[in-house]
Residue frames relative to the residue before (quaternion, step in Angstrom):
aa qw qx qy qz dx dy dz
X 1.0000 0.0000 0.0000 0.0000 0.00 0.00 0.00
X 0.6542 0.5120 -0.3237 0.4528 3.60 0.89 -0.83
X 0.6472 0.5142 -0.3294 0.4563 3.59 0.96 -0.81
X 0.6774 0.4907 -0.2940 0.4626 3.59 0.98 -0.80
X 0.7233 0.3842 -0.2296 0.5258 3.58 1.16 -0.56
X 0.4654 -0.7294 0.4120 0.2858 3.57 1.26 0.38
X 0.6979 -0.5078 0.2644 0.4305 3.57 1.00 0.88
X 0.3130 0.7661 -0.5058 0.2435 3.59 1.21 0.33
X 0.5317 -0.6446 0.4500 0.3150 3.56 -1.08 0.71
X 0.7402 0.3171 -0.1860 0.5630 3.57 0.98 -0.85
X 0.2036 -0.8434 0.4870 0.1003 3.57 0.11 1.31
X 0.8506 0.1487 -0.0045 0.5044 3.56 0.83 -0.97
X 0.3812 0.7255 -0.5039 0.2727 3.61 1.06 0.46
X 0.8046 0.1671 -0.1747 0.5424 3.53 -0.45 1.24
X 0.6378 -0.5807 0.3507 0.3648 3.56 -1.15 0.58
X 0.6448 0.5289 -0.3327 0.4403 3.61 0.97 -0.73
X 0.6833 0.4722 -0.2815 0.4804 3.57 0.92 -0.88
X 0.6161 0.5363 -0.3433 0.4636 3.57 1.04 -0.76
X 0.6716 0.4910 -0.3037 0.4645 3.59 0.87 -0.92
X 0.6360 0.5173 -0.3348 0.4646 3.60 0.96 -0.79
X 0.6696 0.5125 -0.2970 0.4481 3.59 0.91 -0.92
X 0.7476 0.3752 -0.1991 0.5105 3.58 1.08 -0.74
X 0.4355 -0.7209 0.4308 0.3242 3.60 1.33 0.14
X 0.3769 0.6783 -0.5258 0.3485 3.56 0.98 0.89
X 0.0265 0.8116 -0.5813 0.0528 3.57 -0.71 1.07
X 0.7669 -0.3835 0.2397 0.4554 3.58 -1.26 -0.08
X 0.5447 0.6048 -0.4125 0.4089 3.61 1.18 -0.29
X 0.6647 0.4933 -0.2959 0.4766 3.59 1.24 -0.36
X 0.3760 0.7405 -0.4804 0.2819 3.60 1.29 -0.03
X 0.8329 0.2016 -0.1682 0.4873 3.57 -0.85 0.99
X 0.4473 0.6862 -0.4643 0.3367 3.61 1.24 -0.01
X 0.4354 -0.6690 0.5356 0.2757 3.53 -1.09 0.72
X 0.3598 -0.7292 0.5391 0.2196 3.57 -0.99 0.80
X 0.7023 0.4986 -0.2448 0.4452 3.57 1.25 -0.17
X 0.6588 0.5422 -0.3229 0.4096 3.64 1.17 -0.14
X 0.5524 -0.6442 0.3858 0.3620 3.61 1.24 0.21
X 0.3684 0.7433 -0.4799 0.2856 3.58 1.17 0.52
X 0.8283 -0.2302 0.1705 0.4815 3.56 -1.21 -0.57
X 0.7614 0.1762 -0.1043 0.6151 3.60 1.14 -0.64
X 0.0861 0.8092 -0.5736 0.0937 3.58 -0.81 0.94
X 0.4269 -0.6475 0.5622 0.2871 3.52 -1.37 0.27
X 0.1755 -0.7862 0.5860 0.0879 3.56 -0.91 0.89
X 0.5176 -0.6005 0.4957 0.3546 3.52 -1.17 0.51
X 0.0114 0.7960 -0.6036 0.0442 3.53 -1.04 0.79
X 0.8178 -0.1287 0.1344 0.5446 3.51 -0.81 -1.02
X 0.7065 -0.4510 0.3106 0.4482 3.62 -1.22 0.24
X 0.6914 -0.4815 0.3272 0.4278 3.59 -1.20 0.42
X 0.4123 -0.7137 0.5251 0.2118 3.51 -1.11 0.83
X 0.4736 -0.5891 0.5461 0.3611 3.52 -1.33 0.16
X 0.1032 -0.8345 0.5412 0.0110 3.55 0.03 1.32
X 0.0913 -0.7695 0.6316 0.0249 3.55 -1.00 0.92
X 0.2584 -0.7419 0.5932 0.1759 3.54 -1.30 0.31
X 0.0146 -0.7717 0.6346 0.0397 3.53 -1.29 0.37
X 0.6555 -0.4489 0.3997 0.4571 3.52 -1.34 0.01
X 0.5445 -0.5937 0.4753 0.3539 3.52 -1.22 0.47
X 0.2182 -0.7844 0.5690 0.1157 3.57 -1.09 0.64
X 0.8010 0.3262 -0.2304 0.4460 3.53 -1.22 0.56
X 0.6809 0.4003 -0.2927 0.5389 3.58 1.25 0.38
X 0.3985 -0.7077 0.5250 0.2545 3.54 -1.25 0.33
X 0.7107 0.4562 -0.2571 0.4698 3.58 0.94 -0.89
X 0.8560 0.0054 -0.0514 0.5143 3.58 -0.84 1.03
X 0.2137 0.8198 -0.5054 0.1639 3.57 1.12 0.66
X 0.6457 0.5412 -0.3329 0.4236 3.60 1.09 -0.57
X 0.5463 0.6227 -0.4042 0.3878 3.63 1.19 -0.34
X 0.3825 -0.7365 0.5194 0.2039 3.55 -0.90 0.97
X 0.2325 0.7904 -0.5155 0.2357 3.55 0.49 1.31
X 0.5506 0.5564 -0.4136 0.4650 3.59 1.19 0.45
X 0.0767 -0.8143 0.5751 -0.0159 3.56 -0.60 1.19
X 0.0959 0.8005 -0.5842 0.0935 3.58 -0.93 0.84
X 0.5320 -0.6077 0.4857 0.3343 3.55 -1.29 0.35
X 0.4602 -0.6865 0.4950 0.2680 3.57 -0.77 1.06
X 0.8294 0.2369 -0.1828 0.4717 3.55 -0.96 0.89
X 0.4940 0.6556 -0.4409 0.3630 3.59 1.23 -0.05
X 0.3887 -0.7580 0.4731 0.2248 3.61 -0.61 1.10
X 0.6475 0.5419 -0.3173 0.4318 3.62 1.21 -0.30
X 0.4997 0.6329 -0.4394 0.3958 3.58 1.26 0.02
X 0.2074 -0.7995 0.5549 0.0995 3.57 -0.73 1.05
X 0.7340 0.4345 -0.3033 0.4248 3.54 -1.29 0.23
X 0.7025 -0.4633 0.3285 0.4289 3.55 -1.31 0.11
X 0.2545 -0.7585 0.5855 0.1307 3.52 -1.14 0.70
X 0.0309 -0.7773 0.6271 -0.0388 3.53 -0.15 1.34
X 0.2292 -0.8542 0.4531 0.1123 3.53 0.20 1.33
X 0.3387 -0.6670 0.6221 0.2311 3.46 -1.25 0.64
X 0.6384 -0.4946 0.3856 0.4463 3.60 -1.17 0.25
X 0.5815 -0.6074 0.4081 0.3555 3.62 -1.07 0.67
């Protein structure tokens, strides 16, 4: 991850940096996360308390609640317009 992010201190802050760190690019657009392809979701710790908020740092469709994060995580940046629990 560090090599892909050129030694940046914030390896995965934000979707663009996360994708760069994990080598996810536009060739992965539309890939299913559930069929075991190049990008997949793995089982890990118990389910998180997921919240949503408006998107930040964009102008188009900014009001859409397409930003997902773990409630209470100290590493979440930006405003937290919480959804109901």
